[in-house]
C-alpha positions as CSV (number, residue, x, y, z in Angstrom):
1,X,81.7,14.9,159.6
2,X,78.2,16.4,160.1
3,X,79.1,17.6,163.5
4,X,82.4,19.3,162.6
5,X,81.6,20.8,159.2
6,X,82.4,24.3,160.4
7,X,85.8,23.3,161.5
8,X,86.5,21.5,158.2
9,X,85.4,24.6,156.3
10,X,87.7,26.8,158.4
11,X,90.6,24.4,157.9
12,X,89.9,24.3,154.1
13,X,89.9,28.1,154.0
14,X,93.2,28.3,155.9
15,X,94.8,25.8,153.6
16,X,93.6,27.6,150.5
17,X,94.8,31.0,151.8
18,X,98.2,29.5,152.6
19,X,98.5,28.0,149.1
20,X,97.4,31.4,147.6
21,X,100.0,33.3,149.7
22,X,102.8,30.9,148.8
23,X,101.9,31.1,145.1
24,X,101.9,34.9,145.2
25,X,105.2,35.0,147.1
26,X,107.0,32.6,144.7
27,X,105.6,34.4,141.7
28,X,106.6,37.8,142.8
29,X,110.1,36.5,143.7
30,X,110.6,35.1,140.2
31,X,109.1,38.2,138.5
32,X,111.4,40.5,140.5
33,X,114.4,38.2,139.7
34,X,113.5,38.2,136.0
35,X,113.0,41.9,135.8
36,X,116.5,42.8,136.9
37,X,118.0,42.0,133.6
38,X,115.3,43.7,131.6
39,X,115.6,46.8,133.9
40,X,119.3,46.9,133.2
41,X,118.6,46.8,129.4
42,X,116.0,49.5,129.8
43,X,118.5,51.8,131.7
44,X,121.2,51.1,129.0
45,X,118.7,52.0,126.2
46,X,117.7,55.2,128.0
47,X,121.4,56.2,128.3
48,X,121.9,55.5,124.6
49,X,118.9,57.6,123.7
50,X,120.0,60.4,126.0
51,X,123.5,60.5,124.4
52,X,122.0,60.6,120.9
53,X,119.6,63.3,121.9
54,X,122.4,65.5,123.3
55,X,124.4,65.0,120.1
56,X,121.5,66.0,118.0
57,X,120.9,69.2,120.1
58,X,124.5,70.3,119.6
59,X,124.4,69.6,115.8
60,X,121.1,71.3,114.9
61,X,121.0,75.0,115.9
62,X,117.7,76.7,115.7
63,X,117.2,79.1,112.8
64,X,116.2,82.7,113.3
65,X,112.6,82.2,112.0
66,X,109.9,82.1,114.6
67,X,107.7,79.0,114.6
68,X,104.0,79.7,114.4
69,X,103.1,76.9,116.9
70,X,105.4,78.2,119.6
71,X,103.9,80.6,122.0
72,X,106.0,83.3,123.6
73,X,107.4,82.5,127.0
74,X,105.8,84.4,129.9
75,X,107.2,84.9,133.4
76,X,104.9,83.7,136.1
77,X,105.5,84.9,139.7
78,X,104.3,82.2,142.1
79,X,105.0,84.3,145.1
80,X,106.8,81.5,147.0
């Protein structure tokens, strides 16, 4: 054991790195697999909010009064 301690340390490092890699690979696989359903729910929620937002924009026309917090729009020529 005293003669081959460097080889044992290298072997232990390789085993630990392999375990860490397999752990990260399995964890990312299950996280990706679990996020598919939540991602679908998030997309569905975003479409519902977009539909309600467009319905509100058509129902609420702006009045003729000027808002004090709104700045006048300016045209900027970017020269592109």
